[in-house]
N, C-alpha and C positions, 0 to 999 in steps of 0.2 A: 504494500500500500504506500502510495506517495504521500510524503509529508513535507511541508515547508515550515522551517523553524527560523524565526526572526530574532535578532539581537541588536543591541547598540543604542536603543532609545534611552532617554534621560532628560535631565534638566540642564539647559545651557542659557547663557546670557545673550542678549541681542548682539549680533555681530560675530558670534561664536560659530564653531563648527562641530559637526557630528557625523559619524559614519554608521549607517545601518547595514546589516548583513542578513542575508536570507539563504539558508542552505537547503537544497532539495535532496531528499533521500528516498530510497525505495527503488522499484523497478521502473526506471525511466528509459524509454526507447528513443524518444526524440523530443526536443524542446522547440516549440515554434516561436514562443515569445515569453519573456519575463519582464515584469514591471513592478512599479510601486504606485499604490493609491493611498489617499489619506482622507480622513473624515474628522472634521472639527465638530464640537458640540452644536447641535441645532442646524447643521448643514449636511448636504448630501455628500456621499463619497465621490471623490474626483480623482482623475488620473494625474499623477505627478510626473512620471517618466516611464518609458517603455523601451525595451531593447529587443526587437525582433531578430531572430536568427537569420543571418544573411542580409539584413536590412539596416537602415540607419536608425539611430536613436531618436526618440521624440520626447519633448518636454512640454509641460504646461507653460503658458506664457509667464505665469507668476513666478516660476523658478528658473527660467532660462538665464544662463550666465552665473548662476549660483549653485545649482545642483548638477551632479554628474553621476550617471548610471554606468556601471561596468559589470562585466561578468568574467568569472574564472570557470571556464567550462570543465577543466580537469577536476576541480573541486565541487562542481555543481552549485556554485554560489553566485548570487547576484548582490551587488553593493549599491548603496546610494550615498555618495559623498555630498554632504550639505554644508555649504559655506555661507557666510554673511547672513546668518539666520535672523529672521524677523519674528516678532510676536505672532503675526498672522500665520506663521508656519506651524503653530501649535496645533497638534492633531494626533490622532492615532494613525500610524502608518502601517499599511498592509502590503505584504508581498503577494504578488500574483504570478501564476505561471499557466500558460496554455501549452499542454504537453500530452503526449501519449504514453501510457504505461503498457502498451501492447494492444490495447483496445482503442476505440475511437477517442481522439483527443478531446480534452475538456479543460475547463478552468479549475485550478487549485488555488487555495487561499491560505495564507498564514493566519495566525491568531491575532496579530497586531502588536505593535510596540508603541508606547506613548512617547511623544516628543513634546516637551514643554520649553518654550522660549520666553524667558522672563528675567527682568532685572531684580 
Protein backbone atom coordinates (compact mmCIF):
# COMPACT_ATOMS: atom_id res chain seq x y z
CA UNK A 1 0.00 0.00 0.00
CA UNK A 2 1.31 3.41 -0.99
CA UNK A 3 1.84 5.99 1.73
CA UNK A 4 3.02 9.59 1.66
CA UNK A 5 4.75 10.75 4.83
CA UNK A 6 5.40 14.47 5.31
CA UNK A 7 7.83 16.26 7.58
CA UNK A 8 9.45 19.65 8.06
CA UNK A 9 6.57 21.83 9.18
CA UNK A 10 6.85 24.20 12.08
CA UNK A 11 6.86 27.79 13.28
CA UNK A 12 9.02 30.37 11.52
CA UNK A 13 9.30 34.15 11.53
CA UNK A 14 8.32 36.23 8.51
CA UNK A 15 11.16 36.23 6.00
CA UNK A 16 12.40 32.89 7.24
CA UNK A 17 12.79 29.61 5.41
CA UNK A 18 11.50 26.10 5.79
CA UNK A 19 11.87 22.91 3.80
CA UNK A 20 9.12 20.33 3.62
CA UNK A 21 9.75 16.72 2.69
CA UNK A 22 7.39 14.03 1.49
CA UNK A 23 8.55 10.44 1.17
CA UNK A 24 6.55 7.98 -0.88
CA UNK A 25 6.70 4.35 0.14
CA UNK A 26 5.10 1.13 -1.00
CA UNK A 27 4.78 -0.56 -4.36
CA UNK A 28 5.16 2.33 -6.75
CA UNK A 29 5.32 1.46 -10.42
CA UNK A 30 5.28 4.93 -11.94
CA UNK A 31 4.84 8.46 -10.70
CA UNK A 32 3.05 10.82 -13.04
CA UNK A 33 3.20 13.91 -10.88
CA UNK A 34 3.92 15.01 -7.33
CA UNK A 35 2.99 18.29 -5.76
CA UNK A 36 2.10 20.33 -2.73
CA UNK A 37 -1.23 21.82 -1.72
CA UNK A 38 -2.13 23.95 1.25
CA UNK A 39 -5.25 24.88 3.16
CA UNK A 40 -5.59 27.81 5.51
CA UNK A 41 -8.39 28.04 8.08
CA UNK A 42 -11.64 29.11 6.43
CA UNK A 43 -10.22 28.72 2.94
CA UNK A 44 -10.30 26.05 0.27
CA UNK A 45 -7.33 23.86 -0.48
CA UNK A 46 -5.15 25.32 -3.21
CA UNK A 47 -2.30 24.11 -5.37
CA UNK A 48 1.09 25.45 -4.28
CA UNK A 49 3.49 23.68 -6.62
CA UNK A 50 3.48 20.68 -8.92
CA UNK A 51 6.29 18.64 -10.46
CA UNK A 52 5.00 16.44 -13.29
CA UNK A 53 7.34 13.67 -14.40
CA UNK A 54 8.92 14.67 -17.68
CA UNK A 55 7.39 18.13 -17.54
CA UNK A 56 8.01 21.58 -16.18
CA UNK A 57 7.22 22.61 -12.64
CA UNK A 58 4.23 24.81 -11.91
CA UNK A 59 3.73 27.27 -9.08
CA UNK A 60 0.88 29.30 -7.73
CA UNK A 61 1.35 32.98 -8.50
CA UNK A 62 1.46 33.75 -4.79
CA UNK A 63 4.61 31.66 -4.25
CA UNK A 64 6.54 32.19 -7.49
CA UNK A 65 10.10 33.26 -6.83
CA UNK A 66 9.91 32.18 -3.20
CA UNK A 67 9.13 28.45 -3.25
CA UNK A 68 10.96 25.70 -5.10
CA UNK A 69 9.72 22.16 -5.63
CA UNK A 70 12.21 19.40 -6.32
CA UNK A 71 12.34 15.64 -6.39
CA UNK A 72 14.83 12.92 -5.54
CA UNK A 73 13.59 10.00 -7.60
CA UNK A 74 16.08 7.56 -6.09
CA UNK A 75 14.68 8.28 -2.63
CA UNK A 76 11.08 8.67 -3.78
CA UNK A 77 10.95 12.03 -2.05
CA UNK A 78 9.59 15.40 -3.08
CA UNK A 79 10.65 18.62 -1.37
CA UNK A 80 9.27 22.10 -1.05
CA UNK A 81 11.85 24.75 -0.23
CA UNK A 82 10.04 27.80 1.12
CA UNK A 83 11.92 31.09 1.37
CA UNK A 84 10.86 34.61 2.26
CA UNK A 85 7.88 33.25 4.12
CA UNK A 86 4.92 35.51 4.79
CA UNK A 87 2.14 35.26 7.38
CA UNK A 88 -0.30 34.48 4.57
CA UNK A 89 1.68 31.30 3.88
CA UNK A 90 0.36 29.91 7.16
CA UNK A 91 -1.57 26.75 6.36
CA UNK A 92 -1.58 23.00 6.54
CA UNK A 93 0.54 21.76 3.67
CA UNK A 94 -0.37 18.48 1.98
CA UNK A 95 1.77 16.31 -0.24
CA UNK A 96 0.02 14.89 -3.28
CA UNK A 97 1.03 12.26 -5.79
CA UNK A 98 -0.68 10.92 -8.86
CA UNK A 99 0.82 7.49 -9.36
CA UNK A 100 0.23 3.87 -10.16
CA UNK A 101 0.86 1.02 -7.71
CA UNK A 102 0.35 -1.51 -10.48
CA UNK A 103 -3.31 -0.69 -10.89
CA UNK A 104 -4.93 2.32 -12.47
CA UNK A 105 -3.22 5.53 -11.35
CA UNK A 106 -4.92 7.68 -8.75
CA UNK A 107 -4.29 10.48 -6.29
CA UNK A 108 -2.59 9.84 -2.97
CA UNK A 109 -2.40 12.34 -0.13
CA UNK A 110 -0.23 12.87 2.88
CA UNK A 111 -1.77 13.69 6.24
CA UNK A 112 -0.55 17.27 6.20
CA UNK A 113 2.02 19.28 8.11
CA UNK A 114 1.36 22.62 9.78
CA UNK A 115 3.35 25.66 8.69
CA UNK A 116 2.92 28.78 10.81
CA UNK A 117 4.58 32.07 9.88
CA UNK A 118 4.40 34.55 12.72
CA UNK A 119 6.55 37.05 14.56
